[in-house]
PASE-984720 format. One record per atom (N, C-alpha, C, CB): residue in three letters; atom name; x, y, z. Coordinates in pm, 1 decimal, padded with zeros to 6 digits. Glycine has a CB too. Layout:
N
+------+---------+----------+----------+----------+
: zati : koldren :       xx :       yy :       zz :
+------+---------+----------+----------+----------+
:  ALA :      CA :        X :        Y :        Z :
...
+------+---------+----------+----------+----------+
This chain:
52
+------+---------+----------+----------+----------+
: zati : koldren :       xx :       yy :       zz :
+------+---------+----------+----------+----------+
:  UNK :       N : -08550.6 : -02659.7 : -03060.3 :
:  UNK :      CA : -08646.1 : -02566.4 : -03002.0 :
:  UNK :       C : -08655.0 : -02480.1 : -03131.4 :
:  UNK :      CB : -08596.0 : -02485.2 : -02855.7 :
:  UNK :       N : -08556.2 : -02443.5 : -03230.0 :
:  UNK :      CA : -08548.3 : -02346.7 : -03322.9 :
:  UNK :       C : -08683.6 : -02413.0 : -03407.6 :
:  UNK :      CB : -08387.0 : -02333.1 : -03403.1 :
:  UNK :       N : -08682.9 : -02521.5 : -03441.8 :
:  UNK :      CA : -08776.2 : -02568.4 : -03537.7 :
:  UNK :       C : -08896.7 : -02545.7 : -03497.2 :
:  UNK :      CB : -08765.7 : -02696.7 : -03568.7 :
:  UNK :       N : -08945.1 : -02580.5 : -03341.9 :
:  UNK :      CA : -09073.0 : -02538.0 : -03288.8 :
:  UNK :       C : -09104.4 : -02362.1 : -03325.4 :
:  UNK :      CB : -09065.2 : -02571.9 : -03115.7 :
:  UNK :       N : -09001.1 : -02309.5 : -03278.4 :
:  UNK :      CA : -09024.0 : -02142.2 : -03318.5 :
:  UNK :       C : -09048.4 : -02138.3 : -03464.1 :
:  UNK :      CB : -08882.7 : -02035.5 : -03285.8 :
:  UNK :       N : -09009.7 : -02189.1 : -03528.5 :
:  UNK :      CA : -09038.9 : -02171.4 : -03672.8 :
:  UNK :       C : -09177.7 : -02233.9 : -03720.7 :
:  UNK :      CB : -08922.9 : -02236.2 : -03753.7 :
:  UNK :       N : -09207.1 : -02358.1 : -03665.8 :
:  UNK :      CA : -09328.3 : -02389.6 : -03694.9 :
:  UNK :       C : -09476.4 : -02326.6 : -03618.9 :
:  UNK :      CB : -09313.7 : -02520.5 : -03680.8 :
:  UNK :       N : -09439.4 : -02283.9 : -03505.0 :
:  UNK :      CA : -09526.9 : -02164.5 : -03448.0 :
:  UNK :       C : -09529.8 : -02081.7 : -03542.3 :
:  UNK :      CB : -09481.8 : -02092.3 : -03324.4 :
:  UNK :       N : -09437.5 : -01985.2 : -03605.3 :
:  UNK :      CA : -09453.3 : -01848.1 : -03711.4 :
:  UNK :       C : -09522.4 : -01903.8 : -03792.7 :
:  UNK :      CB : -09325.6 : -01775.3 : -03787.9 :
:  UNK :       N : -09498.7 : -02002.9 : -03870.6 :
:  UNK :      CA : -09586.7 : -02063.5 : -03994.9 :
:  UNK :       C : -09720.9 : -02058.4 : -03952.7 :
:  UNK :      CB : -09553.0 : -02219.4 : -04038.4 :
:  UNK :       N : -09726.2 : -02122.5 : -03891.4 :
:  UNK :      CA : -09889.5 : -02150.6 : -03827.8 :
:  UNK :       C : -09940.8 : -02008.2 : -03799.3 :
:  UNK :      CB : -09897.1 : -02251.7 : -03663.1 :
:  UNK :       N : -09908.2 : -01909.7 : -03731.7 :
:  UNK :      CA : -09948.7 : -01778.4 : -03698.2 :
:  UNK :       C : -10011.1 : -01746.5 : -03828.1 :
:  UNK :      CB : -09832.2 : -01678.2 : -03649.2 :
:  UNK :       N : -09872.7 : -01756.9 : -03962.3 :
:  UNK :      CA : -09935.5 : -01665.1 : -04036.3 :
:  UNK :       C : -10000.3 : -01711.0 : -04145.3 :
:  UNK :      CB : -09858.0 : -01576.3 : -04070.9 :
:  UNK :       N : -10035.1 : -01883.7 : -04150.0 :
:  UNK :      CA : -10137.4 : -01942.2 : -04236.1 :
:  UNK :       C : -10236.3 : -01966.0 : -04170.8 :
:  UNK :      CB : -10107.9 : -02050.9 : -04300.8 :
:  UNK :       N : -10275.3 : -01977.1 : -04050.8 :
:  UNK :      CA : -10394.5 : -01986.7 : -03952.0 :
:  UNK :       C : -10495.8 : -01910.7 : -04049.8 :
:  UNK :      CB : -10369.1 : -01907.1 : -03784.5 :
:  UNK :       N : -10513.1 : -01767.1 : -04073.8 :
:  UNK :      CA : -10614.0 : -01715.1 : -04118.4 :
:  UNK :       C : -10668.5 : -01733.2 : -04252.0 :
:  UNK :      CB : -10596.7 : -01611.5 : -04098.7 :
:  UNK :       N : -10566.2 : -01797.0 : -04332.0 :
:  UNK :      CA : -10563.8 : -01832.4 : -04452.5 :
:  UNK :       C : -10652.8 : -01949.0 : -04509.2 :
:  UNK :      CB : -10444.2 : -01852.7 : -04470.4 :
:  UNK :       N : -10614.2 : -02015.0 : -04367.3 :
:  UNK :      CA : -10673.6 : -02137.6 : -04374.1 :
:  UNK :       C : -10803.9 : -02181.4 : -04315.2 :
:  UNK :      CB : -10593.1 : -02209.1 : -04331.9 :
:  UNK :       N : -10860.7 : -02086.9 : -04220.8 :
:  UNK :      CA : -10966.8 : -02064.9 : -04180.3 :
:  UNK :       C : -11066.4 : -01970.6 : -04267.3 :
:  UNK :      CB : -10939.9 : -02026.1 : -04064.8 :
:  UNK :       N : -11162.9 : -02044.3 : -04317.1 :
:  UNK :      CA : -11271.6 : -02015.6 : -04428.6 :
:  UNK :       C : -11396.5 : -01965.7 : -04377.0 :
:  UNK :      CB : -11307.0 : -02140.2 : -04509.1 :
:  UNK :       N : -11421.0 : -02004.3 : -04239.8 :
:  UNK :      CA : -11540.5 : -01990.3 : -04197.8 :
:  UNK :       C : -11628.5 : -02092.6 : -04236.6 :
:  UNK :      CB : -11582.7 : -01878.4 : -04231.3 :
:  UNK :       N : -11726.7 : -02125.6 : -04193.7 :
:  UNK :      CA : -11819.3 : -02238.4 : -04189.4 :
:  UNK :       C : -11919.1 : -02201.3 : -04289.2 :
:  UNK :      CB : -11882.7 : -02266.1 : -04047.3 :
:  UNK :       N : -11925.4 : -02316.7 : -04364.8 :
:  UNK :      CA : -12043.6 : -02306.5 : -04463.0 :
:  UNK :       C : -12199.1 : -02305.2 : -04437.2 :
:  UNK :      CB : -12028.9 : -02408.1 : -04541.2 :
:  UNK :       N : -12252.1 : -02223.2 : -04509.7 :
:  UNK :      CA : -12364.8 : -02191.8 : -04466.7 :
:  UNK :       C : -12464.3 : -02347.2 : -04451.0 :
:  UNK :      CB : -12416.9 : -02075.3 : -04571.0 :
:  UNK :       N : -12491.3 : -02337.9 : -04335.6 :
:  UNK :      CA : -12589.6 : -02472.3 : -04319.5 :
:  UNK :       C : -12722.8 : -02425.7 : -04198.7 :
:  UNK :      CB : -12474.5 : -02630.5 : -04244.7 :
:  UNK :       N : -12815.5 : -02522.9 : -04243.9 :
:  UNK :      CA : -12950.3 : -02491.7 : -04173.5 :
:  UNK :       C : -12999.0 : -02622.0 : -04126.2 :
:  UNK :      CB : -13062.5 : -02420.7 : -04270.2 :
:  UNK :       N : -13128.4 : -02634.0 : -04053.8 :
:  UNK :      CA : -13205.0 : -02745.6 : -04063.9 :
:  UNK :       C : -13327.1 : -02719.5 : -04102.4 :
:  UNK :      CB : -13209.1 : -02813.1 : -03957.8 :
:  UNK :       N : -13356.1 : -02839.2 : -04154.3 :
:  UNK :      CA : -13517.6 : -02878.9 : -04221.5 :
:  UNK :       C : -13579.5 : -02990.3 : -04152.5 :
:  UNK :      CB : -13516.3 : -02930.3 : -04387.5 :
:  UNK :       N : -13743.6 : -02966.0 : -04152.3 :
:  UNK :      CA : -13780.9 : -03089.0 : -04078.2 :
:  UNK :       C : -13841.7 : -03178.1 : -04203.1 :
:  UNK :      CB : -13897.2 : -03057.3 : -03944.3 :
:  UNK :       N : -13784.2 : -03343.8 : -04168.7 :
:  UNK :      CA : -13816.1 : -03439.5 : -04281.3 :
:  UNK :       C : -13885.0 : -03559.6 : -04219.3 :
:  UNK :      CB : -13683.6 : -03485.6 : -04362.8 :
:  UNK :       N : -13971.5 : -03587.4 : -04260.8 :
:  UNK :      CA : -14092.7 : -03682.2 : -04223.6 :
:  UNK :       C : -14054.4 : -03700.5 : -04036.9 :
:  UNK :      CB : -14083.1 : -03866.5 : -04337.5 :
:  UNK :       N : -14069.9 : -03613.9 : -03958.1 :
:  UNK :      CA : -14127.4 : -03599.3 : -03827.2 :
:  UNK :       C : -13941.4 : -03574.3 : -03770.4 :
:  UNK :      CB : -14246.4 : -03765.5 : -03759.3 :
:  UNK :       N : -13832.7 : -03568.0 : -03834.6 :
:  UNK :      CA : -13730.5 : -03562.7 : -03774.6 :
:  UNK :       C : -13667.8 : -03405.7 : -03836.2 :
:  UNK :      CB : -13649.6 : -03703.2 : -03798.8 :
:  UNK :       N : -13547.3 : -03352.2 : -03736.1 :
:  UNK :      CA : -13487.2 : -03249.5 : -03792.2 :
:  UNK :       C : -13311.1 : -03261.9 : -03870.8 :
:  UNK :      CB : -13497.1 : -03154.3 : -03671.9 :
:  UNK :       N : -13363.4 : -03250.4 : -03965.3 :
:  UNK :      CA : -13191.6 : -03283.7 : -04066.2 :
:  UNK :       C : -13104.1 : -03146.7 : -04060.9 :
:  UNK :      CB : -13220.8 : -03319.9 : -04280.3 :
:  UNK :       N : -13004.3 : -03154.2 : -04030.4 :
:  UNK :      CA : -12900.1 : -03058.5 : -04092.3 :
:  UNK :       C : -12835.8 : -03056.9 : -04228.3 :
:  UNK :      CB : -12800.4 : -03064.3 : -04019.0 :
:  UNK :       N : -12828.7 : -02945.4 : -04254.5 :
:  UNK :      CA : -12746.8 : -02961.1 : -04412.3 :
:  UNK :       C : -12646.1 : -02842.2 : -04413.4 :
:  UNK :      CB : -12864.1 : -02942.3 : -04567.3 :
:  UNK :       N : -12595.5 : -02902.9 : -04529.7 :
:  UNK :      CA : -12474.8 : -02777.1 : -04565.0 :
:  UNK :       C : -12486.8 : -02745.7 : -04702.5 :
:  UNK :      CB : -12305.5 : -02821.9 : -04541.7 :
:  UNK :       N : -12440.9 : -02649.9 : -04769.2 :
:  UNK :      CA : -12457.2 : -02620.1 : -04950.3 :
:  UNK :       C : -12308.1 : -02564.6 : -04901.6 :
:  UNK :      CB : -12614.1 : -02480.5 : -05048.5 :
:  UNK :       N : -12233.8 : -02618.1 : -04974.5 :
:  UNK :      CA : -12065.6 : -02558.5 : -05029.2 :
:  UNK :       C : -11988.5 : -02586.2 : -05150.7 :
:  UNK :      CB : -11960.7 : -02604.3 : -04940.7 :
:  UNK :       N : -11928.9 : -02516.8 : -05202.8 :
:  UNK :      CA : -11834.0 : -02552.5 : -05317.1 :
:  UNK :       C : -11944.4 : -02554.8 : -05451.9 :
:  UNK :      CB : -11746.9 : -02719.6 : -05284.8 :
:  UNK :       N : -11833.7 : -02571.2 : -05540.3 :
:  UNK :      CA : -11935.8 : -02591.8 : -05694.4 :
:  UNK :       C : -11931.5 : -02716.8 : -05746.2 :
:  UNK :      CB : -11890.1 : -02501.1 : -05829.0 :
:  UNK :       N : -12037.5 : -02750.3 : -05843.5 :
:  UNK :      CA : -12013.3 : -02871.2 : -05898.8 :
:  UNK :       C : -12170.1 : -02916.6 : -05892.7 :
:  UNK :      CB : -11895.8 : -02965.0 : -05816.6 :
:  UNK :       N : -12165.7 : -03025.0 : -05944.5 :
:  UNK :      CA : -12274.7 : -03152.1 : -05939.6 :
:  UNK :       C : -12304.8 : -03176.6 : -05774.2 :
:  UNK :      CB : -12198.5 : -03315.4 : -06019.6 :
:  UNK :       N : -12397.7 : -03164.5 : -05705.0 :
:  UNK :      CA : -12413.0 : -03179.5 : -05604.1 :
:  UNK :       C : -12398.5 : -03346.4 : -05541.5 :
:  UNK :      CB : -12522.1 : -03112.0 : -05596.8 :
:  UNK :       N : -12325.0 : -03375.4 : -05464.2 :
:  UNK :      CA : -12311.5 : -03474.6 : -05394.0 :
:  UNK :       C : -12364.8 : -03476.6 : -05211.5 :
:  UNK :      CB : -12170.2 : -03493.7 : -05421.8 :
:  UNK :       N : -12418.9 : -03597.9 : -05220.0 :
:  UNK :      CA : -12488.7 : -03620.0 : -05089.1 :
:  UNK :       C : -12443.2 : -03714.1 : -05011.9 :
:  UNK :      CB : -12614.8 : -03647.9 : -05100.7 :
:  UNK :       N : -12408.3 : -03707.6 : -04873.6 :
:  UNK :      CA : -12327.0 : -03784.9 : -04795.8 :
:  UNK :       C : -12420.4 : -03818.7 : -04677.6 :
:  UNK :      CB : -12192.5 : -03712.3 : -04757.4 :
:  UNK :       N : -12453.7 : -03950.7 : -04707.1 :
:  UNK :      CA : -12559.7 : -03988.1 : -04561.6 :
:  UNK :       C : -12432.6 : -04087.7 : -04471.3 :
:  UNK :      CB : -12753.4 : -04119.2 : -04617.1 :
:  UNK :       N : -12473.3 : -04005.2 : -04361.4 :
:  UNK :      CA : -12404.9 : -04124.0 : -04243.1 :
:  UNK :       C : -12502.4 : -04210.0 : -04197.5 :
:  UNK :      CB : -12341.2 : -04059.6 : -04098.7 :
:  UNK :       N : -12446.2 : -04339.8 : -04176.5 :
:  UNK :      CA : -12517.5 : -04410.3 : -04098.7 :
:  UNK :       C : -12501.0 : -04403.9 : -03973.6 :
:  UNK :      CB : -12512.5 : -04513.3 : -04126.3 :
:  UNK :       N : -12605.2 : -04477.2 : -03915.6 :
:  UNK :      CA : -12599.4 : -04458.6 : -03772.1 :
:  UNK :       C : -12599.2 : -04588.8 : -03682.7 :
:  UNK :      CB : -12714.8 : -04374.8 : -03734.6 :
+------+---------+----------+----------+----------+
């Protein structure tokens, strides 16, 4: 029980620091489809395509 109280207190303190808000995203029309994209971080671009 004591461990659960400690864990809950730590999560309550750490949660605001962990929540950074969502990266800015937008939708764009590409070849008749609407695609969603996000821009976040620094450095060279990385494009991640998810297969269907």
